[in-house]
C-alpha positions as CSV (number, residue, x, y, z in Angstrom):
1,X,42.3,28.6,43.9
2,X,40.5,27.7,40.6
3,X,40.5,24.0,39.7
4,X,42.2,23.1,36.5
5,X,39.9,22.7,33.5
6,X,38.9,19.1,32.9
7,X,39.0,18.6,29.1
8,X,37.2,15.3,29.4
9,X,34.0,17.2,30.5
10,X,34.0,19.2,27.3
11,X,30.8,18.4,25.3
12,X,31.6,16.1,22.4
13,X,35.2,15.4,23.6
14,X,34.7,11.6,23.9
15,X,32.9,11.4,20.5
16,X,35.6,13.4,18.7
17,X,38.3,11.3,20.3
18,X,36.6,8.1,19.3
19,X,36.1,9.3,15.7
20,X,39.8,10.2,15.4
21,X,40.8,6.8,16.8
22,X,38.5,5.0,14.3
23,X,39.8,7.1,11.3
24,X,43.4,6.4,12.3
25,X,43.4,2.8,13.3
26,X,40.3,1.1,11.7
27,X,42.1,0.7,8.3
28,X,45.1,-0.8,10.0
29,X,42.9,-3.3,11.9
30,X,41.1,-4.2,8.6
31,X,44.5,-4.9,6.9
32,X,45.8,-6.9,9.8
33,X,42.6,-9.0,10.0
34,X,42.3,-9.8,6.3
35,X,46.0,-10.7,6.1
36,X,44.9,-13.9,7.9
37,X,42.0,-14.6,5.4
38,X,42.1,-17.9,3.7
39,X,40.4,-16.5,0.6
40,X,42.4,-14.9,-2.3
41,X,39.8,-12.1,-2.2
42,X,40.5,-9.1,0.0
43,X,36.9,-8.5,0.9
44,X,35.4,-12.0,1.4
45,X,36.2,-13.8,4.6
46,X,36.6,-17.6,4.2
47,X,38.3,-18.5,7.5
48,X,41.6,-18.1,9.4
49,X,44.8,-19.0,7.6
50,X,48.5,-18.2,7.5
51,X,48.8,-19.0,3.8
52,X,49.6,-15.5,2.8
53,X,52.4,-15.2,5.3
54,X,53.9,-18.4,3.9
55,X,53.5,-16.9,0.5
56,X,55.5,-13.9,1.5
57,X,58.5,-16.1,2.2
58,X,58.0,-18.9,-0.3
59,X,55.7,-17.5,-3.1
60,X,56.6,-16.4,-6.6
61,X,57.2,-12.8,-5.5
62,X,59.2,-13.7,-2.4
63,X,62.5,-13.0,-4.0
64,X,61.6,-9.5,-4.9
65,X,60.3,-8.7,-1.4
66,X,63.3,-10.3,0.3
67,X,65.7,-8.1,-1.7
68,X,63.6,-5.1,-1.0
69,X,63.4,-5.9,2.8
70,X,67.2,-6.4,2.8
71,X,67.8,-3.0,1.2
72,X,65.3,-1.4,3.7
73,X,67.0,-2.8,6.8
74,X,70.6,-2.1,5.6
75,X,69.7,1.5,4.7
76,X,67.7,2.0,7.9
77,X,70.4,0.6,10.2
78,X,73.2,2.7,8.4
79,X,71.1,5.9,8.2
80,X,69.9,5.6,11.9
81,X,73.5,4.9,13.1
82,X,74.9,7.9,11.2
83,X,72.0,10.2,12.1
84,X,72.3,9.2,15.8
85,X,76.0,10.0,15.9
86,X,75.4,13.4,14.3
87,X,72.4,14.2,16.5
88,X,74.5,13.3,19.6
89,X,77.3,15.6,18.6
90,X,74.8,18.4,17.7
91,X,72.9,18.0,21.0
92,X,76.2,18.2,22.9
93,X,77.3,21.3,21.0
94,X,74.0,23.1,21.5
95,X,73.3,22.2,25.1
96,X,76.7,21.8,26.6
97,X,78.8,24.4,24.8
98,X,77.2,27.4,26.5
99,X,75.7,30.4,24.8
100,X,77.1,31.2,21.4
101,X,76.0,33.2,18.4
102,X,73.4,31.5,16.1
103,X,72.6,29.0,18.8
104,X,68.8,29.5,18.3
105,X,69.3,29.4,14.5
106,X,71.2,26.1,14.8
107,X,68.3,24.6,16.8
108,X,65.9,25.8,14.2
109,X,67.9,24.4,11.3
110,X,68.0,21.0,13.0
111,X,64.3,21.0,13.6
112,X,63.4,22.4,10.1
113,X,62.9,19.0,8.4
114,X,60.2,18.2,10.9
115,X,58.1,21.2,9.7
116,X,58.8,21.1,6.0
117,X,56.4,18.9,4.0
118,X,58.1,15.6,3.1
119,X,57.2,16.0,-0.5
120,X,59.1,19.3,-0.6
121,X,62.2,17.6,1.0
122,X,61.9,14.8,-1.6
123,X,61.8,17.2,-4.5
124,X,64.6,19.4,-3.2
125,X,66.8,16.3,-2.6
126,X,66.1,15.0,-6.1
127,X,67.0,18.4,-7.6
128,X,70.2,18.6,-5.5
129,X,71.4,15.1,-6.7
130,X,70.6,16.0,-10.3
131,X,72.4,19.3,-10.0
132,X,75.6,17.6,-8.9
133,X,75.2,14.7,-11.4
134,X,75.1,12.2,-8.6
135,X,73.9,8.9,-9.9
136,X,70.7,7.7,-8.2
137,X,70.8,4.4,-6.4
138,X,71.2,3.0,-2.9
139,X,73.7,5.7,-1.9
140,X,71.3,8.5,-2.8
141,X,68.6,6.9,-0.6
142,X,71.0,6.5,2.2
143,X,72.2,10.1,2.1
144,X,68.6,11.4,1.9
145,X,67.6,9.2,4.9
146,X,70.5,10.3,7.0
147,X,69.6,14.0,6.5
148,X,65.9,13.3,7.1
149,X,66.5,11.2,10.2
150,X,68.8,13.6,12.1
151,X,66.0,15.7,13.6
152,X,64.1,12.5,14.8
153,X,67.2,11.2,16.5
154,X,68.0,14.7,17.9
155,X,64.6,15.0,19.8
156,X,65.0,12.2,22.3
157,X,68.7,12.8,22.7
158,X,68.4,16.5,23.4
159,X,65.4,15.9,25.7
160,X,67.5,13.4,27.7
161,X,70.5,15.7,27.9
162,X,68.3,18.5,29.1
163,X,67.3,16.3,32.1
164,X,71.0,15.7,33.1
165,X,72.5,18.4,35.3
166,X,75.8,19.8,34.3
167,X,77.1,19.5,37.8
168,X,78.0,15.8,37.2
169,X,80.5,16.8,34.5
170,X,81.8,19.7,36.6
171,X,82.3,17.3,39.6
172,X,84.3,15.0,37.3
173,X,86.5,17.8,36.1
174,X,87.0,19.0,39.7
175,X,88.5,15.5,40.2
176,X,91.0,16.1,37.4
177,X,89.0,14.5,34.6
178,X,89.4,16.1,31.1
179,X,86.3,17.3,29.2
180,X,86.6,14.3,27.0
181,X,86.8,11.9,30.0
182,X,83.8,13.6,31.6
183,X,81.8,13.3,28.5
184,X,82.8,9.6,27.9
185,X,82.5,8.4,31.4
186,X,79.8,10.6,32.9
187,X,77.6,12.2,30.4
188,X,77.5,9.5,27.7
189,X,76.3,6.7,30.0
190,X,73.6,8.9,31.4
191,X,72.6,9.9,27.8
192,X,72.5,6.3,26.6
193,X,68.7,5.7,26.9
194,X,68.1,8.8,24.9
195,X,70.7,7.8,22.3
196,X,69.1,4.3,22.0
197,X,65.7,5.8,21.8
198,X,66.8,8.3,19.1
199,X,68.4,5.5,17.1
200,X,65.2,3.4,17.2
201,X,63.1,6.3,16.2
202,X,65.4,7.2,13.3
203,X,65.5,3.5,12.3
204,X,61.8,3.2,12.1
205,X,61.4,6.5,10.2
206,X,63.9,5.3,7.6
207,X,62.4,1.9,7.4
208,X,58.9,3.2,6.7
209,X,59.8,6.1,4.4
210,X,58.2,6.0,1.0
211,X,58.0,9.6,-0.4
212,X,61.7,10.5,-0.3
213,X,62.8,7.0,-1.2
214,X,60.5,6.9,-4.3
215,X,62.0,10.2,-5.5
216,X,65.7,9.6,-5.0
217,X,66.0,5.8,-5.7
218,X,67.5,4.6,-8.9
219,X,66.1,2.3,-11.5
220,X,66.0,-1.3,-10.2
221,X,66.5,-0.3,-6.6
222,X,63.6,-1.0,-4.3
223,X,62.9,-0.8,-0.6
224,X,60.0,-2.5,1.1
225,X,57.7,0.5,1.0
226,X,58.4,1.1,-2.7
227,X,58.1,-2.6,-3.5
228,X,54.7,-2.7,-1.8
229,X,53.6,0.4,-3.7
230,X,54.7,-1.1,-7.0
231,X,52.8,-4.3,-6.2
232,X,49.6,-2.4,-5.2
233,X,49.5,-0.6,-8.6
234,X,48.9,-4.1,-10.1
235,X,46.1,-4.8,-7.7
236,X,45.8,-5.4,-4.0
237,X,46.6,-9.0,-3.1
238,X,46.3,-10.7,0.3
239,X,50.1,-11.2,0.4
240,X,50.5,-7.4,0.3
241,X,48.3,-7.2,3.4
242,X,50.6,-9.8,5.1
243,X,53.7,-7.8,4.3
244,X,52.0,-4.6,5.4
245,X,51.0,-6.3,8.7
246,X,54.6,-7.5,9.3
247,X,56.0,-4.0,8.6
248,X,53.3,-2.5,10.9
249,X,54.2,-5.0,13.7
250,X,57.9,-4.1,13.4
251,X,57.1,-0.4,13.6
252,X,54.9,-0.8,16.6
253,X,57.5,-2.9,18.5
254,X,60.3,-0.4,17.7
255,X,58.2,2.7,18.6
256,X,57.1,1.1,21.8
257,X,60.7,0.1,22.7
258,X,61.8,3.7,21.9
259,X,59.1,5.1,24.2
260,X,59.9,2.8,27.1
261,X,63.7,3.4,26.9
262,X,63.3,7.2,26.5
263,X,61.0,7.6,29.4
264,X,63.5,6.3,32.0
265,X,64.3,8.9,34.5
266,X,68.0,9.9,34.7
267,X,67.7,10.2,38.5
268,X,67.1,6.5,38.7
269,X,70.5,5.8,37.2
270,X,72.5,8.0,39.5
């Protein structure tokens, strides 16, 4: 029997991997390191300091960033919650309703936003809102984020459901439970890690989104990514690095939490 091919022995594999890691993460490391720089310069190191983190919360621009952060978190929580509910219902219909016409098409439509360039989605959403004369503001951002986050919530939820055997629900119905009771008392608790993971992933996608938000937001409405972009256009300051590092830390924690929750084996909970 032939041994499986070891990709690590491929010539240049290690060098290519290292180069990709450097390109991806070196800028993030530089931003994080210089956010602790005592100097107002973004290139000259003058010692470790937390002054720019203090400036984020108490400086002259703190009010603007606090309002933007509040908008970001409210929109992200609402969009993630709504998208997770829709994704859960969609996964249940696709994976538990048996075979039906257009089932494959339905899966494709749910996954389509993942493959379409985000700039195309942003332009299409803007055109749609203009076509129906919908005034741009927080509501347009929220609606756009809900639509965009559904596929991201759907992925871990559907993956979790695929790992749960239908025999559990069938056994519950054999014991005179209705379909609704079997779903609520059997399937839903087993799906919960996937649902939580999908919510966290949708939350972080909404929180970090810039392109769609920048297209559909109204005048005077800012989220944290758009506020950071507006501040950068006036020049990169160390407090921007501090805000970016805080946002990066939140993203890392949430993504790690989503991964740890989503990887739990359904068999361990039975």
